[in-house]
N, C-alpha and C positions, 0 to 999 in steps of 0.2 A: 504493500500500500504506500510505499515511500518512493518518491520520484525526485531525481536531481533536476530541479526546475528553476533555481535562482542563481543569479550572479552573487559574488562575494564582495561586500563592503567592509571597510575597516576604519576604526577610530580608536583613539587612546583616551581612557578616562582614568584619572587618579582619584580613588576613593579615600576616605579618611576615617580613622577610628580615634576619636578624641581621648579615649581611655588608655591608649598605649603610645609608645614612642618608637622611632626608627622606621623601618620599612624601606621602600624604594620608590623613587619618583618625586615629583613636586607638583604643587598646584592644587592639592586636595584639602588644604587648610591645616590648622594646627593639630598636632597629634601624630599618629602613625600614618605614613603615606603608603598607599597600596595601588601602584600603577598597574593597570589592567589593559591588555590588548584585546579588543573586542572585534570579532568577525561575525558578520550577520547577513541574512538574506537581503538582497537588494536587486533592483531591476537593472542596475548598472554597476559594474565592478569599479573599485578604486577607493581612494581615501575620502572619508567623510561623505560618501554618497548617501542619499536618503534611504532609510530602511523601507523594505517592501511593506505595503500597507495592508495586505490581506493574504492569508489569515494572520492571527497573532502567533508568535513563535516561542516555544519553550526554551529554557536556558540550560546550557551545560557549562559549569565552572570547572576549569582544568588546572591541576597542579603538576608542575614540571618535576623532572628527576634531579638528583643531586648534581650540582655544578652544570646544569643544562639550561639553556635559554628557551623561552617560549617558541622561538622560531624553529627549533628542532622538530616541532610537531606540525609543520605545514602540511604534511601528508594527511594528518587527521582532520584539520579544519577544511582542507580542500575537498575531502570526501564527505564530511558531515554537514557543513553549513548549507551547501546547495540543496539539501533535502528539506530545509525549513527549520533549522535550529540556530539559535544564537550561541556562540562559544566565547567564553570570557577566560583569557589566559592570565593568571596572576603572576606577577614578575618579582615578588619579594623572595627573600631567602635563596638567592641564586648564586651566592658567592662560594668559593672554595675555602678561602681564608678571609675573615673568620668563618668557622663552621656554622651552617645554618641552624636556626632554632625551629625544630619540628613543631613545637607547641604554637609558636607564633604563626607558622605557615598554616597549620590547621585552623587557627582562629581567622586568618585572612581568607581562606577558602569559604568558611561559613559566613563571614561578613559580606563577601562579594555576592554570595547568593542573595542575601537580604537586600543589598544595594541594587542589584540588577532587577529583581522583581519590583522594587519600589519605583524604578524608572518608568514603569508603565503608567503611573499617575503623577509623575513629576512634571509640572508645567515648564515648558521650554526645553524639555529633554528631547533629543532626536529619537528616543525610543518610546515616547509617550503614545500610549494606545496600541503598542505593537508587541508587548511582552506577555505571553501566556503565563499564568501564575502556577507554573510547574517547573521544577528544576532538578537536575541531577548533578552530583559532584563526581568528577572523573579525575584520576591521577595516575602517573607513571612512576614507579620506583619510590623514591622519597615522597613524591606527590601522591602516590597510591596509599602509602602509610598515613600521610597527613589527611587524606580523604577519610580514613577511618576516624581520626581524631575529630574532624569537622562534622562527621555524620552521627557521632554518639549523642543520643538524647536530642537529636535535631528533628523537630516536627515540620520544618519548612521545606524539606526536600522530598522528592518522590522516589529517589533511588540512588545507588552508587555504582561506579565501575572502577575496578582496580586493574591496572595493567602492570603485572609483575610487582605488586605492592610490597614495600619493604617494611620490616619492623622499625619502629622509631623510638625516640626518647623524648617525651613519655611514650609508653608502650602502645602501639596500635593494636597489637593482639589483645592486650588487656581491656581495651574499651569495646571490643567487638560484641560482647554480650549486651551492650546498650544500643546496638544497631538493629532496627526492626523493619526497615524499608527494604524493598527488593534490591538484591545485590548480584553483581556479575563480576567474577574474578577470572582474569586471564593469566596464564602461566606458560612460559617456555620450558619444556622438559630439560633442556640443556643449559639453562640459566645458571651460571656460576657466580654471578654478581650478587644476586639474592636467591640462593638455592631454594627451590620450592618447599622442601621439607622443613626449612627453618623459617620461611617467610610466608609464601602464598598460601600454603595448605593450612597452617595454624590460623591465619587470618580468616580464611573461608570457614573453617570448622567452628571458629568462635562466634561468627555472626549469628544473631538470634532471629533473623528474618525467617518467616515461613516460606518465602520464595527467594531462594538463593541458588546460584549456579556457578560451577567451576569448569573452566575450559583449559585443558592442557594441550598445548600445541606440540606435537611430536617433533623432536629435533629443533624446537624453537629457541630463540635467543632472548637475552634480557633487553638489548638495545634495539632490536628489530621492530618494536612497536613504533619507534620514531624514525626520522630520517637520519642519515649518517651524522654523527656528532663526535668530535675528537675525544672529549673527556669520557663519555660513556663507552665508546668503542675501544679506547685504550684500556679501560678497566676490564671490559669483556675479553679483550685479547689476552689478558694475563690470568683469567680465572675460568672462563667457560670452555668446555670441551664437548665434542660430539654434535655441534650445530650442523644440521643436515639439510636445511632448507634455506632459501634466499630471503632477503628482507621483504621483497615484493610478495613472495608466497605467504610469509607469516602475516603480513598486513591483509592480504586477501582473505585468509582464513578468519582473521579477527573480524573484519567487516561483515562477513557472511553471517556471523552470529550476533554481532553487536547491532547491526541495522534493525532487524525486527524487534530486538529487545528494547531499543530506544523508542521505536514506534509504539510498542506495547505500553511502556511505562510512562512516556511523555505524551503520547497520542491517545492513550486509553483505548487502544485498538486491539480487540480480541482476535481478529483474523491474523494480525501480526504476531500475537502470542502463540497461536497455533503454528505459524511459520517458524517462530523462534524455537519452539519445542522440537519441531522436526529437524531443524538445523543442529540443535544441540545433540540430537541422537544420531544424526546421519552425515555430518560433515567429515569427509575423509581427511585424515591427517590430524585429527584431534581425538582425545580420550576425555570424555566429559561426564559430569554428574550434576544433579540438581534436586531440589526439594519442592519445586512448584507443583501445585495440584494440576493434573491434566485438564486441558480445556474441555469444558462440557458443552452440551447442546440442550440444556434444560431451561433456558430462559423462556418465560411465557410472553406471548404477544396477543393483544386483543384489539378488536375493531368494533366500533359501535354502529357501523353501517351508515354513519352520517358524516363525520369529519375528523375523528380522532383515532390514532393508534396509540397504545400505551402498553407498558409492561409492569408487572407487579413484583418482578424479581429484584430483591434488594441488592444494592451495589453502591460504590462511591463515585462512579462515572458511567455515562451511557454514550453510545454512538449509534446513530441510525444509518442504514444503508439502503440504496435503491439500485436494484440489479447488481448487487455485489460491490458497488462503489460508495465511498464515504459521502454522506450528505453534510457538507461543510456547515458548521454552526448548529447542527441538530444533535445536541448533547444532553437533552433532558430525558426524563422517563416517559415522556409522551411526545407525540408528533402530529401536527396538522399537515397532511400531505397536500402539496400543490394540486389544485383541482384537475389540471391537465396532464399530470405526470402519472400515468398508469405504469404498472410494473410490479416487480417483486420487492417487497419491503421486508427488512429484517432489522434486528437490534442486537447489539452486544452489550453485556453488562460487565463492567470492570470492577475488580477488587484487588487489593494488594497481594492476595495469595493466588490469584488466578482469574479466569474468565468464564463466562457463560454466554453462549449465543443462542438465538432463537431460530426456529424454522421460518421459512418464507411465508408471507401472506401476499397474495396477488390481488391488486386493485385495478379496475378498469378505469383508465383516464378519460377525460372529456375531450378526446382528440377531435371528435366530429364538429365541435364548435369553433375550432381554430380558424382564423381568417385565412384567406388565400394569399394575401400579400400585405406588406407593410413597408413604409418608407422611413428613412433616417435623415435627420438634418443636424449638423453640428453648428451650434450658435456660439461662435467664439466670444462675441461681445457679452453674452449672458452666461457663459460658462455652463451650457447645458447641451445635452444630447436629446433631441426631440424625436419621439417615435409616434408615427401616425398610421393607423390601420384603415383598410378600406371598408371594413365592417366592424361592428362592436365586438370587442374581444374580452373574454373572461379567462383569466389564467395567470401563469407566472411570466414575468419578463426579467431577464438577467443580462447584466453587463459583464463581459469576460475579457481578460487580457489575452495576449497572444499565446499564452501557455494553456488556455482553457480554464484558468482559475476564475471563479465567480467573485467579482468585486462588489457588485450591488445586485440585489434581487428583490422583487416586489410581486405581490399578487394584486391584480387590478381588474376592474370592470369598466372599460372606457374605450374610446377610439383614439385618444391622444394621451401621451404621458411623457414625463421628462426625467432624465438622470442628470444629477449635478456632476460637472466635470472639474469642480474647484480643486479637488485633491488628486487629480490624475496627472501623471507626467505625460509629456509629449510622446505620441506613438500610435500604434494601430490597436484598436479594440474591436470587439464583436458584440452585437446585440442578438439575443435569441428569444423568440416567443415560443414558449412551450417546447414542442418537439420539432418545430419548423427549422429548416436550415438557418444557421447564423448568418448575419450580414455584417460586412466589414465597414468600419468608420475610422477616420483619422482625426486624432485630437492634436492640435498644433497651437 
């Protein structure tokens, strides 16, 4: 259910913790400076480009490895961000001498989660109105251990990912019983920098979540989760033996399992959960285990033969589907189907320990009342797109971008309607009435 459909924008924000000192960066105010490199979905790649406006995007806060910069993880942000995630790379505690403070790094990761989520309602912020209120903390090596410190007793996060997570001081292993959110731990079996038996496995075993998974990449390395990095690769060269796959192969195996997990946890997508469980059990080149309950098909779905679909299955999040495709924004336990959109409707019910999906219910749409034709006019002076039909039309009208994403949608009963183009960037858009072929219009 995840598609690489966005360009990558970048901007730097220095956050501030007035209760502590030190850090890295400037411009965040008095106290501890926490410079953060933020990569986000945009319609145009580059520095400080506008954030894409639809839909809103969940957050992944990332912690780097010992003596590694954030830029060593370009492979990760270039893979993940275009799928519709904001990634925030924390730059504190990056020095070799003096040695980094693991406790401060964990606190920094937790604080950046809070700060990133708050940007959604911060007046004047470039992320205002674009940040989904769901976040995951992810980290590599030292950053993976700091992820455990940040996640302990943390109710503001939806899950954690550890890439070869290292034991820390204070102990990451010791706080794992205080972690109850979904967790995904990756390990290279030939990692000599943080040997799995001493680091990754005890961390995984200690996590108290009812939905945790461990991925062991056969012949995998410690540093191969990132791009080539002198400090990491030097350490690996003196400690790891038996590495039998390439860096690209290790990253490919990681993404195969990570992608559906992120869509499940951050997208509350139960179809992605089913895909994740299949990948966990069937990805060649990995030996894996997990505690997540198998995906079920026991969710109930009802229709009152008038206008509402609903489910009585309890959960923490819901997602409706039409013909197997996500209905953007339809995340309540009930749904009012667009009157002209007949098809197979279903719902998934998300919980932190697993998913339930419903069987399909088929509704006949009011396709026979669709008009035969409609015209579009872009009014540049009034910042509107005007739609005029040749006969009265009742049904849905949607405005889509060139990737097919719905930017605006309304249900109308009229022969003329307008979409505001105030928030639209210049470019090509499409208007669709119900199931009629979309028509192209240029906003300039």
